[in-house]
C-alpha positions in Angstrom: 150.3 87.0 142.4 148.3 88.7 145.2 145.2 86.5 145.3 143.5 83.6 143.5 139.8 83.5 144.3 137.4 80.6 143.5 133.7 81.3 143.3 131.8 78.2 144.3 128.4 77.0 145.6 125.3 75.1 144.5 124.3 75.4 140.9 122.0 78.4 140.3 123.0 80.5 143.3 124.6 83.1 141.0 128.4 82.3 141.1 129.0 83.6 137.7 127.0 86.8 138.2 128.8 87.5 141.5 132.2 87.0 139.9 131.4 89.4 137.0 130.0 92.0 139.4 133.3 91.7 141.4 135.2 92.0 138.1 133.3 95.1 137.2 134.3 96.6 140.6 137.9 95.7 140.1 138.0 97.2 136.6 136.6 100.5 137.9 138.7 100.7 141.1 141.9 98.7 140.4 142.9 99.8 137.0 146.5 98.8 137.4 145.5 95.1 138.3 146.4 92.4 135.8 143.3 90.1 136.0 142.7 86.6 134.7 139.3 85.0 134.7 139.2 81.2 134.5 135.9 79.6 133.6 136.5 76.1 135.0 132.9 75.1 134.7 132.1 72.7 131.8 128.7 74.4 131.6 130.6 77.7 130.8 128.8 81.0 131.3 131.5 83.7 131.7 131.7 84.5 128.0 127.9 84.8 127.7 127.6 87.1 130.6 130.2 89.5 129.2 128.8 89.4 125.7 131.5 87.3 124.1 131.6 84.1 122.2 134.3 81.4 122.8 134.1 78.4 120.4 134.9 74.9 121.7 138.1 74.7 119.6 139.4 77.7 121.5 138.8 76.1 125.0 141.3 74.0 126.9 139.1 70.9 126.3 139.0 71.7 122.6 142.8 72.2 122.4 143.3 68.9 124.3 140.9 67.1 122.0 142.8 68.2 118.9 146.2 67.5 120.6 145.1 64.0 121.5 144.4 63.3 117.8 147.9 64.6 116.9 149.5 62.4 119.6 147.6 59.3 118.2 149.0 60.1 114.8 152.4 60.8 116.3 152.4 64.4 115.0 153.8 66.7 117.7 155.9 69.1 115.6 157.0 71.8 116.5 156.9 70.6 120.1 159.5 68.4 121.7 157.1 66.4 123.9 153.5 66.2 125.2 154.1 68.4 128.2 155.5 71.2 126.0 152.6 70.8 123.6 149.9 71.0 126.3 151.4 74.1 127.8 151.7 75.8 124.5 148.1 74.9 123.6 146.8 76.3 126.9 148.5 79.7 126.2 146.6 79.7 122.8 143.3 79.6 124.7 143.3 83.2 126.0 140.6 85.7 125.1 142.1 89.1 125.6 139.5 91.7 126.7 140.5 95.3 127.2 140.9 95.1 131.0 141.4 91.4 131.6 142.0 88.0 130.1 139.6 85.0 130.0 140.4 81.3 129.6 137.7 78.7 129.3 138.1 75.0 130.3 135.2 73.8 128.1 133.6 70.5 128.0 134.7 67.1 126.8 133.3 65.8 123.5 132.1 62.2 123.3 133.5 59.5 125.6 136.4 60.0 128.0 137.2 61.3 131.5 137.1 65.0 132.2 139.9 64.5 134.8 142.7 64.8 132.2 141.6 68.3 131.2 141.2 69.3 134.8 144.7 68.1 135.6 146.1 70.1 132.7 144.5 73.2 134.0 145.7 72.5 137.6 149.3 71.9 136.6 149.4 75.0 134.3 147.7 77.3 136.8 150.9 78.2 138.6 152.7 79.1 135.4 149.8 81.2 134.1 149.1 83.0 137.4 152.6 84.4 137.7 151.6 86.9 135.0 148.6 88.3 136.9 147.9 90.2 140.1 144.5 88.5 140.6 143.0 85.3 139.3 139.2 84.7 139.5 138.0 81.1 139.0 134.4 80.2 138.2 134.1 76.6 139.5 131.6 73.8 138.7 128.5 73.5 140.8 129.5 70.0 141.9 132.2 69.2 144.5 134.4 66.9 142.4 137.0 69.5 141.6 137.7 69.9 145.4 137.9 66.1 145.8 140.5 66.0 143.0 142.4 68.9 144.7 142.1 71.1 141.7 141.6 74.0 144.1 145.0 73.6 145.8 146.4 76.8 144.3 143.4 78.9 145.3 144.1 81.4 148.2 140.5 82.5 148.8 137.3 80.4 148.6 134.2 82.5 147.9 131.1 80.4 148.7 127.9 81.9 147.2 124.7 81.1 149.0 121.1 82.0 148.1 118.2 81.7 150.5 117.5 78.0 149.9 118.0 74.9 152.0 120.0 73.3 149.1 122.5 76.2 149.1 123.1 75.9 152.8 123.6 72.1 152.4 126.1 72.6 149.7 127.9 75.2 151.8 128.3 72.6 154.6 129.5 69.9 152.1 132.1 72.1 150.5 133.5 72.9 154.0 133.5 69.2 154.9 135.1 68.0 151.7 137.8 70.7 151.9 138.7 69.3 155.3 138.5 65.6 154.2 141.0 66.1 151.3 143.2 68.5 153.3 142.6 71.6 151.3 143.7 74.7 153.2 142.5 78.0 151.9 143.8 81.2 153.4 140.3 82.6 153.7 136.8 81.2 153.6 134.2 83.8 152.6 130.5 83.5 152.4 128.5 85.9 150.1 124.7 85.9 150.3 123.1 86.5 146.9 119.5 87.4 146.2 118.7 88.0 149.9 116.0 90.2 151.2 116.2 92.1 154.5 113.9 89.6 156.1 115.9 86.5 155.5 119.5 87.7 156.1 119.3 86.7 159.7 118.7 83.0 158.7 122.2 82.8 157.0 123.9 84.6 159.9 122.4 82.1 162.4 123.4 79.1 160.3 127.0 80.3 160.0 127.2 80.7 163.8 126.3 77.0 164.2 129.0 75.7 161.7 131.8 73.8 163.4 134.6 74.8 161.0 137.5 77.1 160.4 136.9 80.8 160.6 134.3 81.7 158.0 133.9 85.3 157.2 130.5 86.6 156.0 131.3 89.1 153.4 127.8 90.6 153.0 124.5 90.3 151.0 123.5 91.2 147.5 119.8 91.9 147.1 117.7 90.3 144.4 117.6 92.7 141.4 115.3 92.6 138.3 117.7 94.6 136.2 120.4 92.0 136.7 117.9 89.2 136.0 117.1 90.9 132.6 120.7 91.3 131.8 121.2 87.6 132.3 118.0 86.6 130.5 118.7 88.6 127.4 122.5 87.9 127.4 123.5 91.5 127.8 127.1 92.4 129.0 126.8 92.5 132.7 129.9 94.7 132.9 127.7 97.5 131.3 125.3 97.5 134.3 124.7 101.0 135.6 126.8 102.1 138.5 123.6 103.4 140.1 122.0 99.9 140.1 121.0 99.2 143.8 122.5 95.7 143.8 125.8 96.9 142.3 125.9 99.7 144.9 125.8 96.9 147.5 128.5 95.0 145.7 130.8 98.0 145.8 130.4 98.4 149.5 131.0 94.6 150.0 134.1 94.4 148.0 135.7 97.5 149.3 136.1 95.5 152.5 137.5 92.6 150.6 140.2 94.3 148.6 
């Protein structure tokens, strides 16, 4: 696998949108890439943004819920043990789209800790990733997944920031927590989303004051009404026009990245 990229940041900054725009760029420019998209956010949005529907029973959480019931009833056939059963169920979660695959973590139902599902995904990620050139991970808005070291197999951290104080605060906390739990990413990227020409300098100045590993500012995506309408009316963002101004910015940004 060449790269595994986690898109993170405060809730509402546009992580999913940025990931899908990057995916659109890859599909058009890297046709030979084998790409896997992992929706690791319990509040899953990837399927909606690409015009697909993934039912709970087809998510990792759904498979694990069903498997737990089988384990309680001591019904594991045809699997030898729980580990083999879990791995097999994960491979049954894939949604195959023409140019890429999607796997959704899903949410837990009822009582119970979400950590077990997270750990299943973490432990299986190495096995799954061997079959792909690029893995894109849409992460939860919170920071718990970093504290649990579920990002340990990620090579590049893509921190999405919008022009808000809360987004800057989350950026600093993500960097602090990655240090506290000894997470070492190969690259730390910052991508400004929904920035106007007037407020770009604010982010640049804030990054200059951060006492941290080398952070690379990838660029800025302007606010775009057409993208807002795509998201509002659940239209497939991969069908966005190549002439869209924001997408033109995306293409120039990610040409530098790949």
